[in-house]
Each structure stands twice: as structure tokens, then as C-alpha cells.
N, C-alpha and C positions, 0 to 999 in steps of 0.2 A: 507491501500499501504505499504511493506518496505522502512525503509528508502533508499536502495536503488536507489531504482524503483523512489521515491519523486524526493532526489536528481537530477537526470539523465533526470525527467522528470523536471525540473525546470530551467536548462542549458540547455535543448532545445531551449531554442526559443531567436536568436540575441539579445533584446533589452533584454532581464534579466543577458543576457554574460555581453555585453558591462555596463551594472548597476557592476554586479563585479569587472568588471574591473575595474571602477570609484571610487568603497570603496575602492580596492587595492592600492590607491595612499594615502588612509583615511577619513578618515568620514566626510558625508557629507546629507544634508538635502534633503528633498525630491525634493523643489524647484530645487537645485543644482544638480539633478539627473534630473530630468527633462529638461534643461536648455535644452543638446546634440540633445535633437528626439522631431519632427514631432508630439509628442503623446499631450495629453489633462491629466492631473494630476490627476483628479481619475484613465487613464491609468496605470498614470506611480503608483497609488497608488496601484491598482495588482498588476502587476508586482510585488510590494512590498512585498503584503502579502501575496503572493507563495513563495517567495522567503527567507520569514520569517517562512512557517508550513514547506518550506526540512530542517530548521535550520542553511542557507546560508547566515543570515546577522539574524541582535537584531538592536531592537530599541530601544534608550535609552529616557532621560528626562534632562535638560536643560532648565531650566521657559517653555518657548511654543514654545524649537524646539521639536524635537524631530530627533536627525543624527540618520544617519542609520552607520556601522558597519558591516563590514566584522569576519564571524565565518566559521576561516577555516577548523574544521574537517569534516565535509562531505567532503570540500575537497579530505580532505588523506583517506579515504570512499575507495572514488572515483578511486584516488591515488594505492592505493592499491590492491583491482580491478582486475585495467589495469594492475598493478604488472606480476599476471601472464600472461598474457595472451602480453607484452612487453618480459619476459624470451621467451615463445613459439614465436616469430615475429622472437628476435635479434638468434635462434636458426637455426632458419628455416634461415636465410638468407646469415647466416656463411655455415653452410650444401649447400646453390644452390651458395657462391663465390665459393668455395672445389670444390664444382663439377664442372666451369668453368673454375678453375682454370686446371682442371685436363685433360677436352678436349684441356684447347690450347696449351697444351701440348705432345700431343698425333697426329702424324704425318698421315696426310688425307691417308688412303687406299686404299679412294675409284675410286680415277684415275681421280677425277675429280677439275678441277681446278679454283683456289678462289679466 
């Protein structure tokens, strides 16, 4: 699987997105990351493995702790990929806005009351 697909696959799960949101606030241990969820530590560990395989997190070593850290490069790659589509949609909305302004300026010539 290519890197972008792996990143998007990892981001598809709401629990993993919530974990990334926590890590955006700073490093955290597995226990810290598990606290808001009503799932087991092994389930959290499986989510972390998916995030780590996608390059979205890294794990350090501090004595007996293995803090997790957010890695932003894969998110930047997604943002770059989405940028092309963002330009498309913004252009489409601009054209739609111009069209709506044009039809609002034209008088109604059908004779129908508005």
C-alpha cells in the first residue's frame, strides 16, 4: 500500500483521529491516550500500531515509559494532495457565485410572479 493510502486508511477511524488530536497537544503515554476511551489497553495499542505503521506517530523511550509523539509529515502529504481538490472546489464555488449574481441581476421575462 502506498504512503498516502496508508495514511488515509489510518485516519479513517475516529478513535485514531481522536488519539492524534490528543497528541497534537503534546507527547502522551499509552495510558494517557487510553484514558478518554471505553476500550481496552490492547485495543489502544492496536490503534497505535496502525498510526505508527502509517508514520503518523513515533514512540520514544524514557526509562519504563514509551511516550507517543505526533509526526506531521504524513499529514502534510495529505494536505498537499487535498490542495489540488481544494482549488477545484473553490473555483467551482466562485463560478457558481458569479452565475447566481448574474441571474439575480436579470429581470424576470417569463411573466411569472416571483
